[in-house]
Legacy VTK file of the C-alpha trace (Angstrom):
# vtk DataFile Version 3.0
C-alpha trace
ASCII
DATASET POLYDATA
POINTS 60 float
-54.597 45.677 -14.843
-54.605 48.950 -12.884
-51.534 48.274 -10.742
-49.854 51.477 -11.896
-52.694 53.524 -10.404
-51.591 52.477 -6.906
-48.342 54.417 -7.298
-49.937 57.652 -8.477
-50.448 59.321 -5.065
-46.741 58.993 -4.314
-45.852 60.421 -7.718
-48.174 63.377 -7.204
-46.744 64.050 -3.730
-43.157 63.883 -4.999
-43.988 66.229 -7.869
-45.589 68.753 -5.532
-42.673 68.583 -3.097
-40.156 68.962 -5.927
-41.926 71.932 -7.483
-42.345 73.567 -4.067
-38.617 73.152 -3.408
-37.845 74.658 -6.829
-40.088 77.618 -6.036
-38.266 78.110 -2.730
-34.925 78.286 -4.527
-36.231 81.012 -6.811
-38.063 82.913 -4.070
-35.221 82.796 -1.533
-32.205 82.780 -3.864
-31.053 79.370 -2.636
-29.470 76.378 -4.277
-31.248 73.038 -4.067
-28.655 71.898 -1.551
-29.584 74.812 0.720
-33.283 73.915 1.003
-34.203 73.399 4.645
-36.475 70.397 5.159
-38.573 72.034 7.848
-39.300 75.015 5.609
-40.323 72.718 2.773
-42.665 70.802 5.069
-44.183 74.075 6.317
-44.854 75.199 2.737
-46.413 71.837 1.853
-48.674 71.964 4.913
-49.691 75.519 3.937
-50.670 74.103 0.534
-52.916 71.556 2.228
-50.646 68.512 2.098
-51.383 66.664 5.322
-49.920 63.254 4.628
-50.011 60.276 2.327
-51.601 56.880 2.691
-52.949 57.590 6.150
-49.523 58.658 7.414
-48.991 62.246 8.574
-46.561 64.441 6.693
-44.701 65.056 9.952
-44.930 63.636 13.449
-46.642 66.136 15.688
LINES 1 61
60 0 1 2 3 4 5 6 7 8 9 10 11 12 13 14 15 16 17 18 19 20 21 22 23 24 25 26 27 28 29 30 31 32 33 34 35 36 37 38 39 40 41 42 43 44 45 46 47 48 49 50 51 52 53 54 55 56 57 58 59
């Protein structure tokens, strides 16, 4: 009955990552293709994103 709820954390994380990448393009004058993954991860960590489903956002 509530199977769709199980996918919500992933949807929220993807939305936050996408909007953060869009903000980077505006802030830094980049195209989407020019986004650097490490910079995106740094911004997400600064926003408090630490991981998803018990998995870390990055291997440290």
